[in-house]
C-alpha positions in Angstrom: 1.5 -18.4 -3.1 3.0 -17.1 -7.1 2.5 -13.6 -9.5 -1.0 -14.3 -11.2 -2.0 -16.7 -8.5 -5.6 -16.2 -6.4 -6.9 -18.1 -3.6 -10.6 -17.4 -4.7 -13.4 -19.0 -7.1 -14.1 -17.7 -11.2 -16.9 -16.4 -9.4 -16.4 -15.1 -5.7 -14.8 -12.6 -4.1 -10.8 -13.4 -2.7 -11.0 -14.4 0.8 -10.2 -12.4 3.4 -7.2 -12.4 4.9 -6.5 -11.2 8.5 -2.9 -11.5 8.1 -2.7 -7.9 5.9 -3.6 -6.6 9.6 0.0 -7.6 10.8 1.0 -4.0 10.0 -1.9 -3.0 12.5 0.8 -4.2 15.2 3.5 -2.1 13.8 1.3 0.8 14.2 0.7 0.0 18.1 3.8 -0.3 18.3 4.5 2.7 17.3 1.6 4.7 18.7 2.6 3.4 22.1 6.5 4.7 21.6 5.4 8.1 20.4 2.5 8.9 22.3 2.9 7.4 25.9 5.3 7.5 28.3 5.8 3.8 28.8 9.2 3.4 26.5 10.4 7.3 26.9 10.6 9.3 30.8 7.8 12.2 30.5 11.2 14.0 31.6 12.9 13.5 28.8 14.3 16.3 26.8 17.5 17.0 24.9 18.5 20.1 23.9 14.8 21.6 24.4 13.8 19.1 22.0 11.2 16.4 23.5 11.5 12.9 23.3 8.9 12.3 20.4 10.5 14.8 17.9 14.1 12.7 18.0 12.1 9.5 17.7 10.9 11.3 14.6 14.2 12.0 13.8 15.9 8.8 13.6 13.1 7.3 12.0 13.6 9.5 9.1 17.4 8.4 9.3 16.4 5.4 8.8 14.1 5.7 5.5 16.5 8.3 4.4 19.3 4.6 4.8 16.6 2.9 2.9 16.4 5.2 0.4 20.1 5.6 -0.1 21.4 1.5 -0.5 17.2 0.4 -2.3 19.2 0.4 -5.7 21.9 -2.0 -4.6 20.1 -3.5 -2.1 16.9 -3.8 -4.8 14.5 -5.7 -2.3 14.2 -6.1 1.4 11.6 -8.6 1.1 12.9 -10.9 -1.2 15.9 -11.1 1.5 15.3 -13.6 4.6 17.6 -12.0 7.0 16.0 -8.3 6.8 12.8 -9.2 8.6 15.7 -10.8 11.1 17.1 -7.1 11.5 14.0 -5.3 12.1 13.0 -7.5 14.0 16.3 -7.4 16.5 16.3 -3.9 16.3 13.3 -3.2 17.1 12.7 -5.7 19.8 15.7 -5.0 21.4 16.5 -1.5 21.0 12.7 -1.2 22.3 14.2 -3.8 25.5 16.7 -1.5 26.4 14.9 1.7 26.6 12.1 -0.2 28.9 14.8 -1.2 31.5 16.8 2.0 31.4 13.1 3.6 31.9 12.5 1.7 35.2 16.1 2.5 36.8 16.5 4.8 39.4 18.5 7.7 38.1 17.4 7.3 34.4 18.5 11.0 33.1 22.4 10.5 34.0 22.0 8.4 30.6 19.6 10.3 28.8 22.6 9.9 25.7 21.8 6.7 25.9 18.6 6.2 26.3 18.5 7.4 23.2 21.1 5.3 20.6 19.1 3.2 21.6 16.1 4.2 20.9 17.5 5.2 17.3 18.3 1.7 17.4 14.1 0.7 17.6 13.7 3.6 15.3 15.4 2.2 13.0 14.1 -1.1 13.4 10.9 0.3 13.1 12.2 2.3 9.1 13.4 -1.0 8.2 10.5 -2.8 8.7 7.2 -0.3 7.6 9.9 0.0 4.1 8.6 -3.6 4.0 5.2 -3.5 4.4 5.5 -0.6 1.5 6.8 -3.4 -0.3 4.4 -5.5 0.1 1.5 -3.4 -0.6 3.1 -2.7 -3.9 2.7 -6.1 -5.3 -0.4 -7.0 -3.3 -3.3 -8.2 -6.4 -6.4 -7.8 -3.7 -8.7 -4.5 -5.1 -8.8 -4.4 -0.9 -5.8 -2.8 -1.1 -7.9 0.5 1.3 -10.3 -1.6 3.5 -6.4 -3.4 4.8 -4.9 -0.4 5.6 -8.0 1.7 7.0 -8.8 -2.3 9.3 -5.4 -2.7 10.3 -5.2 1.2 11.4 -8.6 1.0 13.2 -7.0 -2.7 15.2 -4.1 -0.3 16.2 -5.9 1.2 17.8 -7.9 -1.6 19.8 -4.6 -2.7 20.5 -2.6 0.3 21.5 -5.5 1.2 24.5 -5.5 -2.7 25.5 -2.5 -3.0 25.9 -2.6 0.1 28.1 -4.9 -2.3 30.4 -3.0 -4.9 30.9 -0.1 -5.1 34.4 3.3 -2.6 34.0 4.8 -6.3 33.5 2.7 -7.6 30.6 2.6 -4.1 29.0 6.4 -3.8 29.2 6.7 -7.6 27.1 3.6 -6.1 24.8 5.5 -3.0 23.7 9.0 -5.5 22.6 6.6 -8.2 21.1 4.8 -5.3 18.9 7.2 -5.1 16.2 8.6 -8.9 16.9 4.2 -10.7 16.1 4.4 -7.4 12.8 8.0 -9.3 11.6 6.4 -12.4 11.9 2.7 -11.7 10.3 4.8 -10.0 7.9 7.2 -13.1 6.6 4.0 -15.1 6.1 2.2 -12.9 4.7 4.8 -13.2 1.3 3.0 -15.9 -0.2 -0.3 -13.7 -0.6 -1.8 -12.9 -4.0 0.6 -11.4 -6.1 0.2 -9.1 -9.4 2.4 -9.4 -12.2 5.0 -6.6 -13.0 3.2 -3.2 -14.4 2.8 -4.3 -18.3 1.8 -0.3 -18.6 3.5 2.4 -19.5 3.0 5.1 -17.2 4.1 9.1 -18.1 6.0 11.0 -14.9 4.4 14.4 -14.6 7.3 16.2 -12.8 5.5 19.6 -11.8 2.5 16.7 -10.4 5.0 15.6 -8.1 6.4 19.3 -7.2 3.2 20.0 -6.1 2.5 17.1 -4.6 5.5 17.6 -1.8 4.3 20.6 -1.2 0.8 19.7 -0.3 2.3 16.5 2.1 5.0 19.8 4.0 2.5 21.3 4.4 -0.5 18.7 5.7 2.5 17.5 7.4 3.9 21.4 8.9 0.5 21.4 9.9 0.3 18.0 11.8 3.4 18.3 13.9 1.8 22.2 14.7 -1.2 20.4 16.1 0.8 18.5 18.3 2.9 20.1 19.6 0.1 22.7 20.7 -1.2 20.0 22.4 0.9 19.0 24.4 1.0 21.6 25.7 -1.5 23.2 25.8 -4.6 20.6 26.6 -2.8 17.5 27.8 -2.2 19.6 31.3 -6.2 20.4 31.7 -6.8 16.6 31.4 -6.4 13.8 34.2 -5.1 11.2 32.5 -5.2 9.2 28.9 -5.3 10.1 25.9 -8.9 11.1 24.5 -7.5 12.4 21.5 -6.6 9.1 20.0 -9.7 7.8 21.6 -11.9 9.7 19.1 -9.1 9.3 16.5 -10.2 5.9 17.3 -13.1 5.5 17.0 -13.3 7.7 13.4 -11.4 4.4 12.3 -12.9 1.8 12.9 -16.1 4.3 11.8 -13.9 4.4 8.2 -12.7 0.8 7.9 -16.3 -0.8 8.5 -17.5 2.7 5.7 -14.9 0.9 3.3 -15.9 -2.3 4.0 -19.3 -1.4 2.7 -18.4 0.1 0.4 -15.4 -1.5 -1.5 -14.5 0.9 -3.4 -12.4 0.7 -7.3 -10.2 3.4 -6.3 -8.4 2.9 -2.9 -6.3 6.2 -3.3 -9.3 8.4 -3.4 -10.7 6.5 -0.4 -7.9 7.2 1.8 -8.1 11.0 0.2 -11.1 12.2 1.0 -10.7 12.2 4.8 -7.2 14.4 4.6 -8.5 18.0 4.1 -12.1 17.6 6.5 -10.0 16.0 8.7 -7.6 18.5 9.4 -9.2 21.1 9.3 -12.1 21.0 11.3 -9.9 19.3 14.1 -7.5 22.2 13.6 -10.4 24.6 13.7 -11.8 22.9 16.3 -8.9 22.8 18.5 -8.6 26.6 18.4 -12.9 27.2 19.3 -12.7 24.7 21.8 -12.7 25.0 25.7 -8.8 23.7 26.2 -10.2 21.2 28.7 -12.5 19.9 25.0 -9.3 20.3 22.4 -8.8 16.4 22.0 -11.9 16.0 19.6 -9.9 18.6 17.4 -6.7 17.3 18.0 -8.4 13.8 17.7 -9.4 15.0 13.5 -6.2 16.4 13.1 -4.2 12.9 14.1 -6.8 11.3 11.6 -6.2 13.3 9.0 -1.8 12.8 10.0 -2.7 9.0 9.5 -5.0 8.9 6.7 -2.3 10.8 4.7 0.3 7.9 6.2 -1.5 5.6 4.3 -2.2 7.0 1.0 1.5 8.2 0.9 2.2 4.5 1.4 0.3 3.0 -1.0 0.6 6.1 -3.8 4.5 5.7 -3.3 4.3 1.6 -3.6 2.2 1.8 -6.9 4.1 4.2 -8.1 7.1 2.7 -8.2 5.8 -0.5 -8.7 4.9 0.9 -12.2 8.2 2.6 -13.3 10.0 -0.5 -11.9 12.0 1.3 -10.0 12.4 -0.1 -5.8 9.3 0.4 -4.0 12.3 1.2 -1.2 13.1 4.2 -2.8 10.5 5.8 -3.6 8.3 4.8 -0.3 11.3 6.2 1.6 11.3 9.4 0.0 7.9 9.7 0.4 7.4 9.0 4.2 10.8 10.8 4.7 9.4 13.8 3.9 6.4 13.4 5.6 8.6 12.9 8.5 10.7 16.2 8.1 7.3 18.6 8.4 6.3 16.9 10.6 9.6 17.2 12.9 9.2 20.6 11.6 6.5 21.7 13.0 6.9 20.4 16.2 10.4 21.7 16.9 9.4 24.8 16.0 7.0 25.1 18.7 8.9 23.6 21.0 12.3 26.3 20.4 9.5 29.0 20.3 7.7 28.5 23.0 10.8 27.5 24.8 12.6 31.7 23.9 9.0 33.5 24.9 8.3 34.0 20.8 4.6 32.6 21.0 2.0 33.1 23.2 -1.4 30.9 24.0 -3.5 33.8 21.7 -1.4 33.4 18.7 -0.6 29.5 19.0 -4.4 29.9 18.4 -4.6 32.1 15.6 -2.2 30.3 14.6 -4.1 27.4 14.0 -6.9 28.8 12.0 -4.5 30.3 9.5 -2.9 26.5 9.3 -6.6 25.2 9.1 -7.6 28.2 5.7 -3.8 26.9 4.8 -4.8 23.3 4.1 -8.3 24.2 2.7 -6.6 26.1 0.5 -3.3 24.0 -1.0 -6.1 21.3 -0.5 -8.7 22.2 -3.1 -6.2 24.5 -5.1 -2.6 23.1 -4.9 -3.4 18.7 -4.6 -6.7 18.1 -4.8 -8.2 14.8 -5.9 -8.5 15.7 -9.3 -4.1 15.4 -9.3 -3.9 11.9 -7.7 -6.3 11.1 -10.8 -3.6 12.6 -12.3 -1.0 10.0 -11.1 -2.5 6.8 -11.8 -3.0 8.4 -15.5 -1.0 6.0 -18.4 0.3 7.2 -21.6 -2.0 7.5 -24.8 -1.2 5.4 -26.7 -2.3 5.0 -30.1 -3.9 1.8 -31.3 -1.8 -0.7 -32.8 -4.0 -2.9 -36.4 -5.5 -5.1 -33.9 -9.0 -5.4 -33.1 -10.1 -4.6 -29.7 -10.7 -7.8 -28.6 -7.7 -8.9 -29.0 -5.8 -5.8 -27.1 -7.7 -6.8 -24.1 -6.2 -11.1 -24.6 -2.6 -9.1 -24.6 -3.1 -6.8 -21.7 -4.5 -9.7 -20.0 -2.1 -12.2 -20.4 0.3 -9.9 -19.2 -1.0 -8.6 -16.0 -2.0 -12.2 -15.3 -5.5 -11.7 -15.1 -7.8 -14.6 -14.4 -9.6 -16.4 -17.3 -13.3 -14.6 -15.7 -10.9 -10.9 -14.7 -10.1 -11.7 -18.9 -14.5 -11.6 -19.8 -15.3 -8.5 -17.5 -11.8 -6.7 -18.9 -13.9 -7.8 -21.9 -16.9 -6.5 -21.3 -15.9 -2.6 -19.5 -13.1 -2.4 -23.1 -16.7 -2.3 -24.6 -18.2 0.2 -22.9 -21.0 -2.4 -20.4 -22.0 -1.0 -17.3 -21.6 -3.2 -14.5 -25.3 -4.5 -14.6 -25.5 -5.4 -17.9 -21.9 -7.5 -17.0 -24.4 -9.0 -14.1 -26.6 -10.4 -16.6 -23.9 -10.9 -19.0 -21.8 -13.4 -16.7 -25.0 -14.2 -14.4 -23.5 -13.3 -11.8 -23.8 -11.2 -8.4 -23.0 -7.4 -8.3 -20.8 -8.0 -5.8 -18.6 -10.0 -7.7 -18.5 -8.2 -10.5 -17.6 -5.2 -8.0 -15.3 -7.4 -6.8 -13.3 -8.5 -9.9 -13.2 -5.0 -11.9 -11.8 -3.5 -8.7 -9.3 -6.0 -9.1 -8.3 -5.9 -12.8 -7.9 -1.8 -11.8 -5.3 -3.4 -9.0 -2.9 -5.2 -11.9 -3.5 -2.6 -14.7 -2.9 0.1 -12.1 -4.9 2.1 -12.5 -8.1 3.3 -10.5 -10.6 3.9 -13.5 -12.1 3.7 -16.8 -9.9 5.6 -18.8 -7.3 4.4 -17.5 -8.0 0.9 -18.5 -8.7 2.1 -21.2 -5.3 3.7 -22.6 -3.2 0.8 -21.1 -5.2 -1.5 -23.4 -4.0 0.2 -26.2 -0.1 -0.6 -25.4 -0.8 -4.1 -25.4 
């Protein structure tokens, strides 16, 4: 299906596309590499820094490369060979790491193992960038539902794969990125929205504030993960109970989003971040160390929600600015990854030279919780996020409102029913009135409102009016 096409009726919701959960295969692979010893030996260390830090660093380099070449390449997802490149790098890199991991005396091959880990990480970055390009152009109003459901699905895969026999687990880890690539390739015919027809203001100070908030959250996340690995993990017999907590929370979030069907997808993703990070850090600091996984589980929820928020917002901003999505997407994720790396590495290095004691670690966690709350309420709050989606105010042209709506409906590829709903919304009518006027169910009316907002690139009525008046 091309731009503006839709596999739906004029009076019903678009069908749920299970293909769009395919990013969950990528996320499950990422978690298995970072959070288990299946791919990387537990005793592996290079320059005093743990393998997870190197994996994040290599992936960050991949994002940097994608950002550099994006202006010349354009859209990665439109180049078929990129799917093969991403699948090959991820699968081969992971496979060789698994083989070397099983060899006796693998300590002698640390440099070589890290080299193939770098290859896998590069493929991982390319694959995620292409998923970001797909999210940027999807016309569906279910974006938040798909992303939360994908991450919930990833947790199911994460634990399910580890229950398999060892050789099957190894094969599954190699095949997960391949499956994600194949599903992404088949998803290119999902309903796409037309190129942005609106003019949006670029508020550079707002972008700086957003990046500052991302850095603080990334540092807090990285520091918490480093403390968990060094303080709590040794007191836990086996497994990752913190990820069980995080998985349960994501399943609950996915269920909530499925019932709520909010038209404001970025807001739905933003709301859990500050509470999850701050409460998680506090619980980690005050609970007995053996129960620290409850706090770290919430920290992971906050970190992953921040991940998907950045994915969506950066892709949306690039789409509206008519710039390469890979450029905006890669730069945004790169900032978060580098902040996380700084948090992880700083604690590792400080602990290695005896600068961080157990007591000071707990005090630092409390201080980080307070900092996250301050940043999320005073520096970059929900109202600042909404400003990202505020169009450039326009002076109404010499034409009536109905003509403005008709022009914008055609430019943005709205269906006939969506054009009717747009006109009623612009006239000040609410959802109950629209249901009565068009003889449709409330759920259907809300679906049309969400689809209109998505195609216009806004998430509230005021932004919609501003876009209409630009027509």
